[in-house]
N, C-alpha and C positions, 0 to 999 in steps of 0.2 A: 504493500500500500504506500508506504513512505520510502522514497528513493533518495539515497545519499548522493550528494554531488561530489564530495571529496572522500577518498578512501583513507588517507592518512593526514595527520595534522600538518605535515610539511607541504602537502598540496594546497591546503587552505591558506597557509602563509604566503606561498608563492603566487597564488592567484591575486591576493591583495597588494603584493609588492609591485606587480606589473601594471596596476591601474594608474592611468595618467592623472597627474595632479591638475586641478582646475586653476587657471590663472586669472587674476583680476583684469577685466577688460579695460578699466579706466587707468590702471597702473601701466599697462602695455602702451596705451596711447598718451601717457603722461598728462592726464586730465586732473586738474586741481579743483575746478569748480564744475558742479553738475547743475545745469540750469533747469528750473522747473517748467520753463516754457517749451522745451523740446520733448513733446509727448511721444514721439517715435522711439526715442531712447528709453524713456521711462516705462513704456508699455511692455518692453521685453522683461522687465523685472516685476511684473504684476501678473498673477495667474488669472484664469478665466472667471473666477468668482470675485476678483477685485482685491485679493489679498496680496500683500507685499511678499515676494519670494524670499525665503531664508538665505542667509549668507552661505551656508554649506551647500545649498542647492545651486545658487547662482554663481558661486565661485568668486565673489567679491572679497576684497580685504576689509578689515574692520573699519578703517578710515573712510573708504568709499561707500560702504554699506550704510554708515550713519549719514553721510551726505546725501545718498540716494533716497533714504527714508524721509528726510526733511524735504527734499525736492518733490517727492511724490505727494506728501501731505500738503505742501503749498499749492501744487497743481490741482489737487482735489478741492482745496478751499476756494480757489479762484475759478472753479468749474472748467478747467482745462481737461481734467480727467474725471471719470465717474467714480463714486465711492463703491458702487457695486455694478455688476454686469446687468444688461437688460433682461437676460434670461432668468437670473436669480431673483429679480424683483417680482 
């Protein structure tokens, strides 16, 4: 019924060592300021329900995740971005 993916603990460790580390997109482009007016960039970091995507999922560093969160919240407040999706309402 239940199928094991890894036969030994060594295979388990090897599988997770080969996983590629996510890189912060903003650090790559050397962005210091994330503008709230650029909704195309901000929509990449919001899921279909309107929630801000977590840092471990998006791959952002802590500095840029904090800046991104404030930019999304400002865009929502100024009605540039919706608080929730149309489907969820």
